[in-house]
C-alpha positions in Angstrom: 56.8 16.1 -48.4 55.0 14.6 -51.3 54.1 11.3 -51.4 54.9 10.5 -47.5 52.1 10.0 -44.6 52.8 12.7 -42.1 49.3 12.2 -40.2 50.1 11.3 -36.7 47.9 8.8 -35.7 45.3 9.5 -32.8 46.3 8.3 -29.4 43.0 6.5 -29.0 42.0 4.2 -31.8 44.7 1.3 -30.7 46.4 0.5 -27.6 49.6 1.8 -27.7 48.8 3.9 -29.6 50.2 6.9 -28.0 53.6 5.5 -28.5 53.0 4.6 -32.3 51.6 8.3 -32.6 55.2 9.4 -30.5 57.5 7.4 -32.7 55.7 8.1 -35.8 56.4 11.7 -35.8 60.0 11.5 -33.9 60.8 10.2 -37.8 58.7 12.7 -39.2 61.0 15.5 -37.6 64.1 13.5 -38.2 63.4 13.5 -41.8 62.4 16.8 -41.8 66.4 17.4 -40.7 66.9 15.7 -43.8 68.2 12.9 -41.3 67.0 10.0 -43.1 69.0 7.2 -41.5 67.2 8.3 -38.3 64.0 8.7 -39.4 64.3 4.8 -41.4 65.2 3.7 -37.7 62.2 5.1 -36.3 59.8 4.6 -38.7 60.8 0.3 -39.9 59.6 -1.0 -36.1 56.4 0.7 -36.7 56.4 -0.8 -40.0 57.2 -4.1 -39.3 54.0 -4.3 -36.7 52.3 -3.3 -39.5 51.5 0.8 -39.3 50.3 1.7 -43.1 51.9 5.2 -42.9 55.2 3.8 -41.6 55.4 1.6 -44.3 54.6 3.9 -46.6 57.2 6.2 -45.6 59.7 3.0 -45.8 58.9 2.8 -49.5 59.5 6.4 -49.8 62.5 6.4 -48.7 63.6 3.1 -50.5 62.3 4.5 -54.4 65.0 7.5 -53.4 67.5 5.8 -51.9 67.2 8.5 -48.5 69.1 6.7 -45.7 69.3 3.1 -47.3 70.6 1.9 -51.1 67.8 3.1 -53.6 66.1 -0.1 -54.2 62.5 -0.2 -56.1 61.6 -3.8 -55.6 62.2 -2.8 -51.5 59.9 0.0 -52.2 57.4 -1.5 -54.1 57.2 -3.8 -51.3 56.1 -1.1 -48.6 54.0 0.5 -50.7 51.8 -2.9 -51.1 51.4 -3.2 -47.7 49.9 -0.4 -46.6 48.1 -0.1 -50.2 46.4 -3.4 -49.2 45.6 -1.4 -46.3 43.8 1.1 -47.7 46.8 3.7 -47.3 45.5 6.5 -50.2 48.8 7.9 -50.1 50.8 4.1 -50.5 47.9 3.8 -53.3 48.6 6.5 -55.0 52.4 5.6 -54.7 51.9 1.9 -56.0 50.0 3.4 -59.0 53.1 5.7 -59.7 55.5 2.6 -59.8 53.1 0.4 -62.3 53.1 3.2 -64.5 56.4 3.8 -64.5 58.2 0.4 -63.8 60.1 0.6 -60.9 60.3 -2.3 -58.5 57.6 -4.3 -61.1 56.3 -4.7 -64.7 55.0 -1.5 -66.3 51.1 -1.9 -66.4 48.8 0.8 -66.9 45.8 -1.4 -66.2 47.4 -1.7 -62.4 48.2 1.9 -62.4 44.6 3.1 -63.1 43.5 0.1 -61.0 45.9 1.9 -57.8 44.6 5.6 -58.6 41.4 5.2 -59.0 41.0 3.5 -55.5 43.4 6.4 -54.0 41.1 8.6 -55.9 38.1 7.8 -54.8 39.3 8.7 -51.3 39.9 12.2 -52.6 43.7 11.9 -52.9 44.5 15.0 -54.9 47.9 13.2 -56.8 45.9 9.9 -57.6 43.1 12.3 -59.3 45.8 14.4 -60.8 47.8 11.2 -62.2 44.3 9.2 -63.3 43.4 12.2 -64.8 46.8 11.8 -66.8 46.4 8.0 -67.7 43.0 9.1 -69.6 44.6 12.0 -71.3 47.0 9.9 -72.8 45.1 6.6 -73.8 47.2 4.3 -71.0 45.8 1.3 -69.6 42.1 3.1 -70.5 40.9 4.3 -73.5 41.4 7.8 -74.1 39.0 10.1 -72.8 40.0 14.0 -72.4 36.2 14.8 -70.9 36.6 12.1 -67.8 40.4 13.2 -67.5 38.9 17.2 -67.0 37.0 15.3 -63.9 39.9 13.9 -62.4 42.1 17.1 -63.1 38.8 19.6 -61.6 38.5 17.2 -58.6 42.7 17.3 -58.0 42.7 21.1 -59.0 39.8 22.2 -56.6 41.9 20.7 -53.6 44.9 23.2 -54.3 47.1 20.0 -56.6 49.0 22.5 -58.7 50.0 20.0 -61.4 45.9 19.4 -62.0 46.1 23.2 -61.9 48.4 23.5 -64.7 46.7 20.2 -66.1 43.1 21.7 -66.6 44.9 24.8 -67.5 46.1 23.3 -70.4 43.0 21.3 -71.3 40.8 24.8 -71.1 44.0 26.5 -73.0 43.4 23.6 -76.1 39.6 23.2 -75.6 40.3 18.9 -75.3 37.3 18.0 -72.9 36.2 21.0 -72.5 35.1 24.3 -74.2 38.0 26.0 -75.1 39.2 29.2 -72.6 41.6 31.9 -72.6 40.9 33.3 -69.6 40.0 29.6 -67.4 43.5 28.5 -68.4 45.1 31.9 -67.5 43.7 31.6 -64.0 44.9 28.1 -63.5 48.0 29.0 -64.6 48.7 31.7 -62.3 47.4 29.6 -59.0 49.5 27.0 -60.6 52.3 29.5 -60.7 51.7 30.7 -57.2 53.0 27.4 -55.8 55.9 27.2 -58.2 54.9 25.2 -60.6 57.3 25.4 -63.8 55.8 24.6 -66.3 52.8 26.9 -65.7 55.2 30.0 -65.3 56.3 29.1 -68.7 52.7 28.9 -70.2 52.2 32.1 -68.7 55.2 33.4 -70.2 53.8 31.5 -73.8 50.3 33.5 -73.4 51.9 37.2 -72.9 54.1 36.8 -75.6 51.1 35.6 -77.7 48.5 37.4 -76.2 46.1 35.2 -75.7 43.7 35.7 -72.6 46.0 38.4 -71.9 47.0 41.9 -73.7 50.2 41.2 -75.5 53.5 41.8 -73.2 56.6 41.1 -74.0 58.1 42.1 -71.0 56.0 40.7 -69.3 56.6 37.7 -71.1 60.4 37.9 -70.4 59.6 38.0 -66.7 57.5 34.3 -66.5 59.8 32.9 -69.3 62.7 34.0 -67.0 61.1 32.6 -63.3 60.0 29.2 -65.3 64.0 29.0 -66.5 65.1 29.6 -63.1 63.2 26.5 -61.8 65.0 24.7 -64.2 62.4 24.5 -67.0 64.5 23.5 -70.2 61.6 24.8 -72.5 62.4 28.3 -70.6 65.5 28.1 -70.8 65.7 27.4 -74.4 63.1 30.5 -75.4 65.5 33.1 -73.2 68.7 31.5 -74.7 67.0 32.2 -79.0 66.4 35.8 -76.7 69.6 36.7 -75.9 70.9 34.9 -79.2 69.0 37.8 -81.2 68.2 40.5 -78.6 64.4 40.2 -78.8 63.4 41.9 -76.0 66.6 41.5 -74.1 69.9 42.9 -74.8 71.6 40.7 -77.2 74.1 38.7 -75.2 75.8 36.0 -77.1 77.4 34.8 -73.3 74.0 34.2 -71.6 72.4 32.4 -74.7 74.8 30.1 -74.2 74.7 29.8 -70.6 71.0 29.3 -71.1 71.2 26.9 -73.9 73.3 24.3 -71.8 70.9 24.8 -68.8 68.7 23.4 -71.3 70.7 20.9 -73.3 71.9 19.3 -70.5 68.4 18.1 -69.2 68.1 16.8 -72.9 66.3 19.8 -74.7 66.9 19.3 -78.3 66.1 22.4 -79.7 69.1 23.8 -76.7 71.2 21.0 -77.9 71.3 22.5 -81.2 71.7 25.5 -80.4 74.7 24.6 -78.3 75.9 23.0 -81.2 76.1 25.9 -83.6 77.5 28.3 -81.1 80.6 25.8 -80.7 80.7 25.3 -84.2 80.6 29.0 -84.8 82.2 30.3 -82.4 79.5 32.5 -81.1 79.5 33.4 -77.5 82.2 30.3 -76.9 85.3 29.4 -77.9 85.2 27.4 -80.9 85.4 23.8 -80.6 84.4 21.5 -83.2 84.2 18.7 -81.2 81.7 19.9 -78.4 80.0 21.2 -81.9 79.7 17.5 -83.0 78.8 16.3 -79.5 75.3 19.0 -78.7 74.3 18.2 -82.7 74.2 14.5 -81.9 72.7 14.7 -78.9 69.5 17.3 -80.6 70.1 14.3 -83.9 69.7 11.2 -82.1 66.5 13.1 -80.9 65.4 13.2 -84.2 66.2 17.0 -84.8 65.8 17.6 -88.6 68.9 20.7 -88.6 70.8 19.1 -85.9 71.2 16.3 -88.5 72.1 18.3 -91.2 74.4 19.8 -89.5 75.8 17.0 -88.0 75.8 15.3 -91.9 78.2 18.6 -93.1 80.8 17.7 -90.1 81.2 14.2 -90.9 81.4 16.0 -95.1 84.3 18.5 -93.6 86.0 15.8 -91.4 85.2 18.7 -88.2 85.4 17.0 -84.6 85.4 13.6 -86.5 86.6 11.6 -89.3 85.6 12.8 -92.9 83.5 10.0 -93.6 81.2 11.1 -96.5 78.8 7.7 -95.9 77.9 8.8 -92.4 77.4 12.7 -93.7 74.8 11.0 -96.8 72.2 8.7 -93.6 72.3 11.9 -91.6 71.3 14.2 -94.8 69.0 11.5 -95.7 67.7 11.7 -92.1 66.9 15.2 -92.4 65.9 15.0 -95.8 63.1 12.3 -95.0 61.8 15.1 -92.5 61.3 17.6 -95.4 64.9 19.7 -94.1 65.7 21.7 -97.7 68.8 22.2 -96.7 69.8 18.3 -96.1 68.1 17.4 -99.5 69.9 20.2 -101.2 73.4 18.4 -99.5 72.0 14.9 -100.5 71.4 16.4 -103.6 74.9 17.5 -103.9 76.6 14.0 -102.3 74.6 12.3 -105.8 76.1 15.1 -107.9 79.3 14.4 -106.8 79.6 10.5 -106.2 80.7 11.2 -102.4 79.4 8.5 -100.1 76.9 6.9 -102.4 77.0 6.4 -106.8 77.1 9.4 -108.5 73.9 9.7 -110.1 72.6 12.9 -111.4 68.5 11.6 -112.0 68.8 10.9 -107.8 70.9 15.0 -107.7 68.4 16.1 -109.9 65.4 15.1 -108.3 67.0 16.3 -104.6 67.5 18.9 -106.1 64.1 19.6 -107.5 62.5 18.8 -104.3 65.2 21.6 -102.2 63.8 23.9 -105.0 60.1 23.8 -104.1 60.8 24.0 -100.6 62.7 27.5 -101.0 66.2 26.7 -101.2 68.1 29.4 -103.1 70.5 27.2 -105.1 68.1 24.2 -105.5 67.3 25.1 -108.6 70.6 26.6 -110.3 72.3 23.7 -109.1 69.8 21.4 -110.9 69.3 23.4 -113.8 73.7 23.1 -113.6 73.4 19.5 -113.5 71.0 19.3 -116.6 73.7 19.7 -118.8 74.8 16.3 -118.0 71.8 14.5 -118.8 69.2 13.2 -121.6 66.4 14.6 -122.3 65.2 11.2 -120.6 66.6 11.3 -117.8 65.6 14.7 -116.9 62.4 13.3 -117.2 62.7 10.7 -115.2 65.0 12.8 -112.5 61.4 15.0 -112.1 59.1 11.9 -112.2 61.1 10.6 -109.3 61.1 14.3 -107.6 56.8 13.8 -107.9 57.0 10.3 -106.4 59.4 10.8 -103.6 57.4 14.2 -102.5 54.4 11.5 -102.5 55.8 9.2 -100.7 56.5 12.5 -98.0 60.5 12.1 -98.9 60.4 8.4 -97.8 62.5 5.6 -99.8 64.3 8.3 -101.9 
């Protein structure tokens, strides 16, 4: 029950404390039995009498909508009441509300203030969260060394998130000397606590031989453990492995299931791969509308290959009404990210006058760029269109390509 106060009050602290402790404990027992309404009833009276632990727990119930309708404003109110009394767990929860902008306007500086107060009381969640804000430079100046300091304090108390975060600092050498062995040790500790990110990182380290001897089978084992925990990167990775047969028996149906599991969580790589499988009928019945749905999901997140793929669907009218203008828009979005296939396709649109005015110079420019990036058909297409161009137009097209490259494909 992370975020809940579960300590029972000592009877001699104040008159009537024994009754307080009994009511509080019965609320904890009800919560453990998932009788959230019962927990709410027992804690509410205590909270209204000023009991900080009960106030924090009411905030928790309101934040998550357990036993009561979810209400971030009321959750914030109860967290603040408890935090002002010095309850470290409530101070951490209040900091989290400020960090996420729930029940209050997002305010990273306020989050830092409350996390700091709780962290100084040795609350490990606050120490970890404070480390993250220093790592990301939110509400404070970015400071990896200070992030490491707070992660270390929380990790020593056994906080799994802090162990994972400290491991990533060692892995990348940020705020501390790079040390794969230390990273591996921390990831193992967090993995034993069920931390999905740590499970994934262990798989990556075994796959790439970082801090440990390279072991494909062991990498798959850790990826699978992370995927079963719902880690989308691990699910995508397993999908790729099953699709290609790398380290596992090739299995399109299994690849599809793992991609789908990650895609519904918003993983854009999995969304792209799922779109491709629907487009080609690999591992699933071909379905152009579903292909468009998943390609669009990835494209909206900026996945260049998905943007190019979505452009192709509009160009051919597969799963959507044919629309060359939208095809050009999606090709351009991918081309500006340096996708050679999209650059080639955009050149073809200019050459054919589809969705844009026919412009052999622009076609030549995009094909020249695509050829320089290794597209196998771009050089032939560029040479073919030169038949329709004058020497001056070819010279101008080459200059346009150089200018476009210098602008990193923007506004071309």
